[in-house]
C-alpha positions as CSV (number, residue, x, y, z in Angstrom):
1,M,126.1,115.3,97.1
2,Y,123.1,117.3,96.8
3,V,121.0,114.4,96.8
4,L,122.8,112.1,99.5
5,S,123.3,115.0,101.9
6,R,119.7,115.1,102.5
7,F,119.8,112.0,104.5
8,Q,121.4,112.0,108.1
9,V,123.1,108.3,107.5
10,T,125.0,109.5,104.4
11,C,126.2,112.7,106.1
12,A,127.5,110.8,108.9
13,L,129.4,108.3,106.8
14,A,130.7,111.1,104.7
15,I,132.0,112.9,108.0
16,A,133.8,109.8,109.2
17,L,135.3,109.2,105.9
18,Y,136.6,112.6,105.7
19,S,138.1,112.4,109.2
20,L,140.2,109.9,108.1
21,Q,142.1,111.9,105.5
22,P,145.0,113.8,107.1
23,S,144.1,117.2,105.2
24,K,140.7,117.1,106.7
25,S,141.3,115.5,110.0
26,L,141.1,117.7,113.1
27,K,144.2,116.4,114.2
28,S,146.0,118.3,111.7
29,F,143.8,121.4,112.2
30,S,145.2,124.2,114.5
31,I,143.8,127.5,115.3
32,K,146.6,130.0,115.3
33,Q,145.2,132.7,117.7
34,P,144.4,132.0,121.2
35,Q,140.5,132.1,122.1
36,S,141.3,135.0,124.5
37,N,141.8,137.0,121.2
38,S,138.2,136.5,120.0
39,L,135.7,139.1,119.4
40,F,133.3,137.0,121.4
41,I,134.7,137.4,125.0
42,D,131.9,135.7,126.8
43,L,131.0,133.2,124.4
44,D,131.2,129.5,125.6
45,V,132.3,127.4,122.5
46,D,130.8,124.0,123.9
47,T,127.5,125.6,124.8
48,V,127.1,126.8,121.4
49,V,128.1,123.6,119.9
50,Q,125.7,121.6,122.1
51,N,122.8,124.0,121.2
52,I,123.4,123.7,117.2
53,R,123.3,120.1,117.6
54,R,120.0,119.9,119.7
55,D,118.2,123.0,117.9
56,G,119.8,123.6,114.8
57,F,120.9,127.0,115.8
58,C,122.2,129.2,118.8
59,A,121.4,132.7,119.2
60,N,123.1,135.7,121.1
61,I,126.4,135.4,119.3
62,S,126.7,139.3,119.3
63,L,129.4,141.6,117.7
64,P,130.9,144.2,119.8
65,E,129.3,147.5,119.0
66,Q,132.6,148.8,117.7
67,S,132.8,146.2,115.3
68,V,129.5,146.8,113.8
69,T,130.5,150.6,113.4
70,N,133.9,149.5,111.8
71,I,132.0,147.5,109.2
72,L,129.3,150.2,108.5
73,E,132.0,152.7,108.0
74,S,133.8,150.6,105.8
75,I,131.1,150.0,103.3
76,K,130.2,153.5,102.5
77,D,131.9,153.8,99.4
78,V,131.7,150.2,98.5
79,N,129.9,149.1,95.4
80,C,126.6,147.4,96.0
81,L,124.6,145.1,93.2
82,S,120.9,144.7,92.8
83,D,120.3,141.4,94.0
84,H,117.8,138.4,92.6
85,D,115.0,140.7,91.3
86,G,116.8,143.9,90.2
87,P,118.2,145.0,86.9
88,R,121.6,143.4,86.7
89,N,123.4,146.2,85.2
90,L,122.9,148.4,88.4
91,Q,126.4,148.8,89.8
92,T,126.7,152.0,91.6
93,G,128.1,153.5,94.8
94,F,125.7,152.6,97.9
95,S,125.7,154.7,100.7
96,L,123.8,154.2,104.0
97,E,122.3,157.7,103.4
98,A,121.3,156.9,99.8
99,S,119.4,153.7,100.1
100,D,115.9,155.3,99.2
101,R,116.9,155.1,95.6
102,F,117.1,151.5,95.5
103,R,113.8,150.7,97.0
104,N,111.8,151.1,93.9
105,K,114.3,148.8,91.9
106,S,114.6,145.5,93.9
107,S,113.9,144.1,97.2
108,R,117.6,143.2,98.0
109,S,121.0,144.9,97.4
110,R,124.2,142.9,98.0
111,Y,127.9,144.3,98.3
112,D,130.4,143.0,95.9
113,N,133.4,140.7,97.4
114,A,135.3,144.1,98.1
115,F,133.8,144.5,101.5
116,Q,135.7,141.6,102.8
117,S,139.0,143.4,102.7
118,C,137.5,145.4,105.9
119,P,139.8,144.3,108.7
120,T,136.8,143.7,110.9
121,V,135.2,141.5,108.6
122,Q,138.8,139.5,108.3
123,S,138.6,139.1,112.1
124,I,135.3,137.7,112.0
125,L,136.3,135.3,109.3
126,H,139.2,134.2,111.3
127,D,137.8,134.4,114.8
128,P,139.4,131.7,117.0
129,K,136.3,130.9,118.7
130,L,134.0,130.9,115.5
131,L,136.6,128.5,113.9
132,K,136.8,126.1,117.0
133,I,132.7,126.1,117.0
134,A,132.7,125.3,113.2
135,A,135.6,122.6,113.8
136,D,133.7,121.1,116.6
137,Y,130.3,120.9,114.8
138,L,131.6,119.9,111.4
139,Q,134.0,117.3,113.1
140,V,136.4,118.1,110.2
141,M,138.8,120.9,109.2
142,P,136.4,123.9,108.4
143,I,136.9,125.8,105.3
144,C,135.7,129.5,105.3
145,M,133.7,130.0,102.3
146,G,133.8,133.8,102.9
147,A,131.0,136.4,103.6
148,R,127.9,137.9,102.3
149,L,126.5,141.3,103.0
150,W,123.1,142.3,101.9
151,W,120.3,144.8,102.4
152,S,116.7,143.8,102.4
153,H,114.8,146.9,101.5
154,A,111.4,148.0,103.1
155,D,108.6,149.2,100.6
156,A,110.1,147.0,97.8
157,P,108.2,146.5,94.8
158,P,106.5,143.0,94.0
159,Y,109.2,140.3,94.2
160,D,109.6,136.5,94.1
161,L,109.6,135.4,97.8
162,K,111.4,132.2,97.1
163,R,114.1,133.7,95.2
164,A,114.5,136.0,98.1
165,G,114.6,133.2,100.7
166,Q,111.4,134.6,102.3
167,V,109.5,131.4,102.2
168,F,110.6,128.4,104.6
169,H,113.1,126.3,103.1
170,Y,116.3,124.3,103.9
171,D,119.8,124.7,102.3
172,I,122.4,122.1,101.3
173,D,125.9,123.6,101.4
174,D,127.6,120.2,101.8
175,Y,127.3,117.0,103.6
176,I,127.4,119.4,106.6
177,G,127.8,123.1,106.8
178,L,127.5,126.1,109.4
179,R,126.6,129.6,109.1
180,F,126.9,132.6,111.1
181,F,124.5,135.7,110.7
182,F,124.8,139.0,112.3
183,Y,122.2,141.8,112.2
184,L,123.9,145.2,111.5
185,T,120.8,147.0,112.0
186,D,118.4,146.9,114.7
187,V,115.9,144.1,113.9
188,D,112.2,144.0,115.9
189,G,109.1,142.8,114.6
190,G,108.5,143.7,111.1
191,D,112.1,144.7,110.3
192,G,113.3,141.7,108.5
193,S,113.9,139.1,111.0
194,H,115.4,135.5,110.3
195,V,113.0,132.7,111.6
196,V,113.9,129.2,112.0
197,V,112.2,125.9,112.9
198,R,113.9,124.2,116.0
199,G,115.1,121.0,115.6
200,S,114.1,120.8,111.7
201,H,117.9,120.4,110.8
202,K,117.7,116.7,112.1
203,Y,113.8,115.8,112.1
204,K,112.4,116.0,108.6
205,R,109.5,113.7,106.8
206,F,110.8,111.4,104.4
207,S,109.0,113.4,101.9
208,D,110.6,116.5,102.9
209,R,113.9,114.9,101.8
210,I,113.3,113.5,98.8
211,A,110.9,116.2,97.2
212,T,112.1,118.1,94.4
213,T,111.5,121.4,96.1
214,R,113.0,122.3,99.4
215,F,110.3,124.9,100.3
216,R,107.5,124.6,102.6
217,T,104.4,126.8,103.6
218,D,104.2,128.0,107.3
219,E,101.1,126.1,107.8
220,D,102.6,122.9,106.7
221,L,105.5,123.2,109.1
222,I,103.3,124.5,112.1
223,D,101.0,121.4,111.3
224,F,104.1,119.0,111.7
225,Y,106.5,120.8,114.2
226,G,104.2,122.9,116.2
227,S,103.9,126.4,116.7
228,E,106.3,126.5,119.5
229,A,109.1,125.5,117.2
230,I,108.9,128.6,115.0
231,V,111.5,130.9,116.3
232,D,111.5,134.5,115.3
233,L,115.3,135.9,115.9
234,L,115.0,139.7,116.9
235,G,117.8,141.5,118.5
236,P,119.7,145.0,118.2
237,S,122.4,145.8,115.6
238,G,125.1,143.3,116.5
239,F,122.9,140.5,117.4
240,G,124.0,137.4,115.9
241,F,123.3,133.4,115.7
242,A,124.7,130.3,114.3
243,E,122.6,128.1,112.1
244,D,122.9,124.8,110.4
245,P,121.8,125.5,107.0
246,C,119.8,122.2,106.8
247,I,117.4,123.7,109.5
248,F,114.2,125.1,107.9
249,H,114.3,128.8,107.7
250,K,113.5,132.0,106.0
251,G,113.8,135.6,105.9
252,T,111.0,137.9,106.3
253,A,110.1,141.2,104.5
254,P,111.1,144.5,106.7
255,Q,108.1,146.8,106.6
256,Q,109.4,149.9,108.2
257,T,113.3,150.2,107.8
258,D,115.9,148.5,105.7
259,R,117.8,145.6,107.3
260,L,121.6,144.9,106.9
261,I,122.9,141.5,107.4
262,L,126.2,139.6,107.4
263,L,126.6,136.1,106.7
264,I,129.8,133.7,107.3
265,R,129.8,130.3,106.1
266,Y,132.1,127.3,107.0
267,S,131.9,124.2,105.0
268,M,133.8,120.5,104.5
269,N,134.7,121.1,101.0
270,D,135.7,124.4,98.9
271,F,133.3,124.5,96.0
272,G,134.8,127.9,95.0
273,N,131.6,130.1,95.6
274,R,132.8,132.7,98.2
275,N,130.2,135.1,97.8
């Protein structure tokens, strides 16, 4: 799957075959809540889906301020783990006020699955508009693969940029997938923004599809797509966006303040990786 899903033809064929299965078909998929119950009151589902199909992402899918407050309040006493480059045995309560003591240990810290019990996180995972967007984009019954929540620390020690996702790359979650990201801290220039290459979910060089590495330099992508295709996603706490994981994207290292981001994933298949 991870090789075949690099090519649009095989992805389209997989979607067509999956849609014929009663258990996967949208005909058997129903959203229990009306869209009027969505947290995203002014969000137009069709516009979001069209933008993702065209550009590979859609911005300005923002959480209400109260939802952000609820999540921040709920994680004050939730365990946080050092991620990627930190000591694996570091497992301790991580409060917003105590974040300084993590900066000299790792570049990122992630919350364990306990944070998903937060009612607000659950309401996002099962939001009727997000589910509708996922269903329309995937064209088969969407499977929610859970959520991730992590800090990227400013003034972090030297670390592997690739492992931290801070070099342009694309991801293969399935034959097709969809992600929603939400900043839970303000993100301006230098605060750890997420960067995407517009249109690169569809348009890739053949060499990009068959290469053993999915990582590319800024210069390489600018030469091929043009600087105008590079989009730096900035916004206040609550700012969100949808993204096809096959788009070239990267995170940037925060320079001034730590960044907290929430990720929600939808896929065609359940591969059991829900964190």
